C-alpha positions, -999 to 999 in steps of 0.1 A, spaced: 31 -60 -103 54 -78 -127 77 -107 -126 115 -102 -126 140 -125 -144 144 -146 -112 106 -151 -109 100 -128 -80 73 -102 -82 82 -65 -88 60 -38 -76 62 -6 -97 42 22 -81 40 59 -72 24 75 -42 8 110 -39 -10 130 -12 -45 139 -21 -56 176 -25 -93 167 -26 -112 135 -28 -131 127 -60 -168 139 -59 -183 105 -63 -158 85 -41 -185 65 -22 -197 48 -54 -164 30 -59 -155 -3 -42 -137 0 -9 -125 -24 19 -112 -18 54 -75 -28 59 -57 -37 91 -20 -42 88 9 -47 111 46 -55 108 64 -85 119 99 -72 109 113 -40 97 150 -36 87 169 -5 76 171 -5 38 135 -10 32 132 -48 40 101 -57 59 75 -83 66 38 -72 66 7 -90 79 -25 -76 63 -62 -83 66 -83 -68 39 -120 -76 43 -120 -114 49 -88 -122 32 -54 -122 49 -18 -122 37 19 -121 47 40 -100 24 77 -97 22 91 -64 6 126 -52 -3 134 -18 -16 121 17 -18 108 42 -43 90 31 -75 104 -4 -81 105 -30 -52 106 -67 -49 75 -82 -33 64 -117 -24 30 -125 -9 15 -156 7 -23 -160 14 -31 -168 50 -60 -186 67 -79 -167 93 -63 -190 119 -28 -183 107 -36 -145 106 -49 -147 142 -18 -166 154 6 -140 139 -14 -108 146 -3 -104 183 34 -102 172 26 -70 154 16 -50 186 30 -14 185 35 -17 147 -1 -14 133 -22 8 112 -58 9 99 -72 24 67 -101 24 43 -90 17 7 -110 28 -23 -104 14 -58 -109 39 -86 -104 29 -123 -84 55 -142 -71 52 -178 -64 14 -177 -50 17 -142 -64 15 -107 -59 43 -83 -59 31 -47 -69 58 -22 -61 52 14 -79 71 42 -61 64 73 -77 58 107 -64 60 143 -32 80 149 -29 86 112 -64 102 109 -67 129 83 -39 114 61 -51 105 26 -28 90 1 -32 76 -35 -11 48 -49 -9 38 -85 7 6 -95 20 2 -131 27 -28 -154 60 -13 -167 86 14 -158 77 31 -191 40 34 -179 52 46 -145 73 74 -161 45 85 -185 18 87 -158 1 122 -155 -17 124 -123 -53 137 -122 -58 173 -109 -71 162 -75 -38 146 -67 -14 166 -45 24 164 -42 42 131 -50 55 113 -21 70 82 -38 100 70 -17 95 96 11 101 76 43 78 98 63 48 83 44 58 47 42 33 24 58 58 7 80 67 42 95 31 52 99 25 19 118 52 27 143 46 63 151 
């Protein structure tokens, strides 16, 4: 994530389906994630509530595809618990693995519940140039960056 001229954070990332999981996946750090959506507007503006392990956050995102504005606020367990009921019907669960790859981190999400069997990799980049130059490893499948069908907000509501 990088900062834009107005001080807001920019998220530069690409998403891919996974053809096959890396052989030694279990040796990498992982964390369970529960997330729900408080608001979702046409045009890619949404407010997400997430609990990853013991930490919780509220995130505002605007935009689609590789370059989006993102603002995140850490929440206490009490704040998370107060907001979580408002996400009913707009939730998902996944297990996320963090894999170091050529000065980047590949995040592999293995979805649970109604999205079971979906496995997606996300790679976040420090710059647009790094994003453009990225050559995915052979175990990646088709790129799905910007494909609404695979957006977390959509997966949470289907």
